[in-house]
C-alpha positions as CSV (number, residue, x, y, z in Angstrom):
1,M,-46.1,7.2,-4.9
2,I,-42.5,6.3,-5.3
3,P,-39.4,8.3,-3.9
4,V,-38.0,11.0,-6.2
5,D,-34.8,11.1,-4.2
6,N,-33.1,8.9,-1.7
7,V,-30.4,8.9,1.1
8,V,-27.9,6.3,-0.2
9,A,-25.0,4.8,1.5
10,T,-21.7,2.9,0.5
11,E,-22.9,-0.1,2.6
12,Y,-25.4,-1.3,5.1
13,N,-23.8,0.2,8.2
14,E,-24.8,2.6,10.6
15,N,-21.7,4.8,10.1
16,A,-21.3,4.4,6.2
17,E,-20.6,7.3,4.0
18,F,-23.9,8.7,2.7
19,K,-25.4,11.3,0.4
20,T,-28.7,12.3,-1.1
21,V,-29.3,11.7,-4.9
22,K,-32.3,11.5,-7.3
23,S,-33.9,8.1,-7.4
24,T,-32.9,7.8,-11.1
25,E,-29.2,8.5,-10.2
26,I,-28.3,6.0,-7.4
27,P,-24.8,4.9,-8.2
28,S,-24.6,1.1,-8.9
29,D,-22.3,0.5,-5.9
30,W,-24.5,2.4,-3.4
31,M,-27.7,1.5,-1.7
32,G,-30.9,3.3,-0.8
33,L,-31.3,3.5,3.0
34,D,-33.8,6.2,3.4
35,I,-36.2,8.6,1.4
36,G,-34.7,11.9,0.6
37,P,-36.0,15.4,1.6
38,N,-38.1,16.1,-1.6
39,T,-39.8,12.7,-1.1
40,R,-40.4,13.4,2.6
41,E,-42.2,16.6,1.6
42,N,-44.2,14.9,-1.2
43,F,-45.3,12.0,1.1
44,A,-46.2,14.6,3.8
45,N,-48.3,16.5,1.5
46,A,-50.0,13.5,0.1
47,I,-51.0,12.5,3.8
48,K,-52.5,16.0,4.6
49,G,-56.3,15.7,4.9
50,A,-56.3,11.9,4.8
51,G,-59.1,10.2,6.8
52,T,-57.3,6.9,7.0
53,V,-53.7,6.0,6.7
54,V,-52.4,2.4,6.3
55,W,-48.7,2.3,7.1
56,N,-46.7,-0.8,6.4
57,G,-43.3,-0.1,7.9
58,P,-40.5,2.6,8.1
59,M,-39.2,4.7,5.1
60,G,-35.6,3.6,5.7
61,V,-33.4,2.1,8.3
62,S,-35.0,4.0,11.1
63,E,-32.9,2.6,13.9
64,W,-29.9,4.5,12.5
65,K,-29.9,8.3,13.0
66,N,-28.4,8.9,9.5
67,F,-31.2,7.0,7.9
68,A,-34.2,7.7,10.0
69,A,-35.4,11.2,8.8
70,G,-37.8,9.8,6.3
71,T,-39.6,7.8,8.8
72,F,-39.9,10.6,11.3
73,A,-41.1,12.9,8.6
74,V,-44.0,10.6,7.7
75,A,-44.7,9.8,11.3
76,T,-44.9,13.6,12.0
77,A,-47.3,14.1,9.1
78,V,-49.5,11.2,10.3
79,A,-49.4,12.4,13.9
80,S,-50.7,15.8,12.7
81,L,-53.8,14.4,11.4
């Protein structure tokens, strides 16, 4: 699975301007720093009922509040198993 939307920012900075866009519409001068809300829902639904989950890292820059929602959403989905 790949993200269908992303939280993007103007720069790699905790306080950078950010917005959510479709993955196919990331502006060339912005960068993806987290998965978006539709992707969070898709990933959580894919995890439901899983017997085993192998996780290889965060969904975004989870150390920064503005870019941590994807990681927390997936972690919550895994914890609900």
